[in-house]
C-alpha positions as CSV (number, residue, x, y, z in Angstrom):
1,M,0.0,0.0,0.0
2,L,1.1,3.6,-0.7
3,P,1.5,6.2,2.1
4,G,-2.0,7.6,2.8
5,Q,-3.9,4.4,1.7
6,I,-5.9,3.0,4.6
7,L,-7.9,-0.2,4.4
8,S,-10.9,-0.1,6.9
9,G,-12.8,-3.4,6.6
10,D,-13.5,-3.7,2.9
11,V,-13.2,0.0,2.2
12,M,-10.1,1.7,0.9
13,I,-9.7,5.3,2.2
14,H,-7.4,7.8,0.5
15,V,-6.4,11.0,2.4
16,G,-4.9,14.1,0.8
17,T,-5.2,17.8,0.5
18,C,-6.5,20.3,-2.0
19,G,-3.2,21.4,-3.6
20,F,0.3,20.3,-2.5
21,C,0.5,21.4,1.2
22,E,4.2,20.8,1.4
23,A,7.1,20.2,-1.0
24,R,6.1,17.6,-3.6
25,A,8.8,15.1,-2.8
26,R,7.7,15.1,0.8
27,Y,4.0,15.1,-0.1
28,F,4.4,12.0,-2.2
29,Q,5.9,10.3,0.8
30,D,3.1,11.3,3.1
31,F,0.0,10.9,1.0
32,D,-1.3,8.8,-1.9
33,T,-3.6,11.4,-3.6
34,V,-3.9,15.1,-4.2
35,E,-6.6,17.4,-5.7
36,I,-4.8,19.9,-8.0
37,Q,-6.1,23.4,-7.6
38,Q,-3.9,25.4,-10.0
39,T,-5.8,24.1,-13.0
40,F,-8.9,25.9,-11.8
41,Y,-7.2,29.3,-11.7
42,R,-4.8,29.2,-14.6
43,I,-4.1,27.2,-17.8
44,L,-0.9,25.4,-17.0
45,Q,2.0,24.6,-19.2
46,E,2.0,21.0,-20.4
47,K,5.5,20.4,-19.2
48,T,4.4,21.3,-15.6
49,L,1.7,18.6,-15.6
50,E,4.0,16.1,-17.2
51,R,6.6,16.7,-14.6
52,W,4.2,16.2,-11.7
53,R,3.0,13.0,-13.2
54,K,6.6,11.7,-13.6
55,E,7.6,12.7,-10.0
56,A,4.6,10.9,-8.5
57,P,5.1,7.3,-7.4
58,E,3.3,4.5,-9.1
59,G,-0.2,4.2,-8.0
60,F,-0.5,7.8,-6.8
61,I,-3.9,9.2,-7.6
62,F,-4.5,12.7,-9.0
63,S,-7.7,14.6,-9.0
64,M,-7.9,17.8,-10.9
65,K,-10.2,20.8,-10.6
66,A,-11.8,21.9,-13.9
67,F,-10.8,25.4,-15.2
68,Q,-13.1,28.1,-14.0
69,G,-14.1,29.0,-17.5
70,V,-16.3,26.0,-17.3
71,T,-17.9,26.8,-14.0
72,H,-17.5,30.4,-12.9
73,P,-19.1,33.6,-14.5
74,P,-16.9,36.6,-15.4
75,N,-17.8,38.5,-12.2
76,S,-16.4,35.8,-9.9
77,P,-13.4,37.2,-7.9
78,T,-11.5,34.0,-8.7
79,W,-10.8,35.4,-12.2
80,R,-8.4,37.9,-10.6
81,R,-5.8,35.1,-10.3
82,S,-6.3,33.8,-13.8
83,N,-4.0,34.1,-16.8
84,V,-7.1,34.3,-19.0
85,R,-9.4,37.3,-19.6
86,P,-13.0,36.0,-19.4
87,S,-15.8,36.9,-21.8
88,K,-19.4,37.5,-20.7
89,E,-20.3,34.0,-21.8
90,V,-18.1,31.8,-19.6
91,G,-19.0,29.6,-16.7
92,L,-22.2,28.0,-15.2
93,L,-21.9,25.0,-17.6
94,R,-23.3,27.1,-20.4
95,P,-23.3,24.9,-23.5
96,N,-21.5,27.4,-25.7
97,S,-18.3,27.3,-27.7
98,E,-16.2,29.1,-25.1
99,V,-17.2,26.9,-22.2
100,L,-16.7,23.8,-24.4
101,H,-13.3,25.1,-25.4
102,F,-12.3,25.4,-21.7
103,W,-13.6,21.9,-21.1
104,R,-11.4,20.5,-23.8
105,I,-8.4,22.3,-22.2
106,T,-9.3,20.7,-18.9
107,L,-9.6,17.3,-20.5
108,R,-6.2,17.7,-22.1
109,E,-4.6,18.7,-18.8
110,A,-6.2,15.7,-17.0
111,E,-4.7,13.4,-19.7
112,L,-1.2,14.9,-19.3
113,L,-1.5,14.6,-15.5
114,G,-2.8,11.0,-15.7
115,A,-5.7,12.1,-13.4
116,R,-8.5,9.8,-12.2
117,F,-11.0,12.5,-11.3
118,I,-12.0,15.8,-12.8
119,L,-13.7,18.0,-10.1
120,I,-16.4,20.4,-11.3
121,Q,-16.9,22.9,-8.4
122,L,-19.9,25.1,-9.1
123,P,-20.4,28.5,-7.5
124,R,-23.5,29.6,-5.5
125,S,-24.5,31.6,-8.6
126,F,-25.3,28.2,-10.3
127,K,-28.8,28.2,-8.8
128,E,-31.1,25.2,-8.4
129,T,-33.3,26.2,-11.4
130,E,-34.6,24.5,-14.5
131,E,-32.3,26.7,-16.5
132,S,-29.3,25.2,-14.7
133,F,-30.6,21.7,-15.3
134,E,-31.1,22.5,-19.0
135,N,-27.6,23.9,-19.3
136,A,-26.1,20.9,-17.5
137,E,-28.1,18.5,-19.7
138,R,-26.8,20.1,-22.9
139,F,-23.2,20.5,-21.5
140,F,-22.9,16.8,-20.4
141,S,-24.5,15.6,-23.6
142,M,-21.9,17.5,-25.7
143,I,-18.6,16.9,-23.8
144,D,-16.1,14.1,-24.1
145,R,-15.5,12.7,-20.6
146,G,-12.5,10.7,-21.7
147,E,-11.7,7.9,-19.2
148,F,-12.2,10.2,-16.2
149,E,-14.6,10.1,-13.3
150,I,-16.5,13.4,-12.9
151,A,-17.1,14.7,-9.4
152,V,-19.4,17.7,-8.9
153,E,-19.7,20.0,-5.9
154,L,-23.0,21.9,-5.8
155,R,-23.4,24.7,-3.2
156,G,-26.7,25.9,-1.8
157,W,-28.8,23.1,-3.4
158,S,-31.4,21.0,-1.7
159,E,-30.8,17.3,-1.2
160,E,-33.5,16.5,-3.7
161,G,-31.9,18.8,-6.3
162,V,-28.4,17.3,-5.7
163,K,-29.8,13.7,-5.9
164,R,-31.5,14.6,-9.3
165,F,-28.4,16.2,-10.6
166,V,-26.0,13.4,-9.8
167,R,-28.3,10.7,-11.1
168,E,-29.3,12.4,-14.3
169,F,-25.7,13.2,-15.3
170,D,-23.9,10.2,-13.7
171,V,-21.5,12.2,-11.6
172,I,-20.0,11.8,-8.1
173,D,-21.7,13.9,-5.4
174,V,-19.0,15.8,-3.5
175,T,-19.8,16.5,0.1
176,D,-18.5,17.7,3.4
177,P,-19.1,14.7,5.8
178,L,-19.9,17.1,8.6
179,V,-22.7,18.6,6.6
180,R,-24.5,15.7,4.8
181,I,-24.4,12.2,3.5
182,P,-23.4,11.7,-0.1
183,L,-26.4,11.3,-2.4
184,H,-25.1,9.3,-5.3
185,H,-25.3,5.6,-6.3
186,G,-21.7,4.8,-7.4
187,D,-18.8,3.0,-5.7
188,V,-16.8,6.1,-4.7
189,N,-17.3,8.7,-2.0
190,Y,-15.5,12.0,-2.5
191,Y,-15.2,14.4,0.4
192,R,-13.9,18.0,0.6
193,L,-13.3,19.6,4.1
194,H,-13.1,23.4,3.8
195,G,-13.2,24.4,7.5
196,R,-16.1,25.6,9.5
197,Y,-19.4,27.3,8.4
198,E,-20.8,30.6,9.8
199,K,-24.1,31.9,8.5
200,G,-23.8,29.9,5.3
201,R,-20.2,31.1,4.7
202,I,-17.1,28.9,4.6
203,V,-14.4,30.0,7.0
204,Y,-11.2,28.4,5.7
205,S,-9.1,29.6,8.7
206,H,-9.9,26.6,10.8
207,T,-8.1,23.7,12.6
208,Y,-10.3,20.7,13.1
209,T,-10.7,19.5,16.7
210,D,-10.1,15.9,17.6
211,E,-13.8,15.6,18.1
212,E,-14.5,16.8,14.6
213,L,-12.0,14.5,13.1
214,E,-13.4,11.6,15.0
215,K,-16.9,12.4,13.7
216,I,-15.5,12.6,10.2
217,R,-13.8,9.2,10.6
218,E,-17.0,7.6,11.8
219,R,-19.0,9.0,8.9
220,V,-16.5,8.2,6.2
221,I,-16.3,4.6,7.5
222,G,-20.1,4.3,8.1
223,W,-21.1,5.8,4.7
224,N,-18.7,3.4,3.0
225,R,-18.4,2.6,-0.7
226,E,-15.6,0.6,-2.2
227,E,-13.4,3.6,-2.0
228,S,-13.5,7.0,-0.2
229,F,-11.3,10.1,-0.9
230,V,-10.9,12.7,1.8
231,Y,-9.4,16.0,0.8
232,F,-8.6,18.7,3.3
233,N,-8.9,22.3,2.1
234,N,-8.7,24.4,5.3
235,S,-5.9,26.7,6.4
236,N,-4.3,23.9,8.5
237,M,-4.9,21.2,5.9
238,C,-1.5,19.4,6.0
239,A,-1.4,18.9,9.8
240,D,-5.1,18.0,9.9
241,A,-4.8,15.5,7.1
242,K,-2.0,13.8,8.9
243,R,-3.9,13.7,12.2
244,F,-6.8,12.2,10.4
245,K,-4.6,9.5,8.8
246,A,-3.3,8.7,12.3
247,M,-6.9,8.3,13.5
248,L,-7.7,5.9,10.7
């Protein structure tokens, strides 16, 4: 087994962070998976992705966040960090030529990285409406998924809306295990731990208590599929991920 792989009963649990939380050589020793964040903000050079793939040990699992041109409208503050100037038509899974162009770039980057997952993280402005479902229906019918598993994080949606979305479009429901149970029907659970929540807002500046990590452990094991992926995305992600591994 690789570092970070934990077998609990019949369930394989992989622990990592959203982005490399330490030097890559050290990270590859400490964890067996990572969720690449840079691909959301910027279009990366091919040689960078190829280098990361070559540096990783055999069996290491990459997840990769789709470029924000697929998901986020031009008024999103996340575009300030981008090397691309957005048009008015980008984001929100709109089935137009620009969004599909950015999906093809994402797909190419995932191929170069040898990723297993592509994460589509949708903003709160992607509302639970029929227009959103119609855009998603056309988007998913038009794209090439390659050999990748697609994971989707919806924010502000009802459980019924999430359940309908993941079933209709055959995607993995991304959840925070302290918030709700995953609502999909596949063999993989995919968790993202952002920190604490205050009045509906995420506060990333957070260190998980032992009690919180224990509750996460119980739920990840109890809500088992064949595999579970747990990615920490809070300010203290590296230390918390290692503490969580030790608990497992």
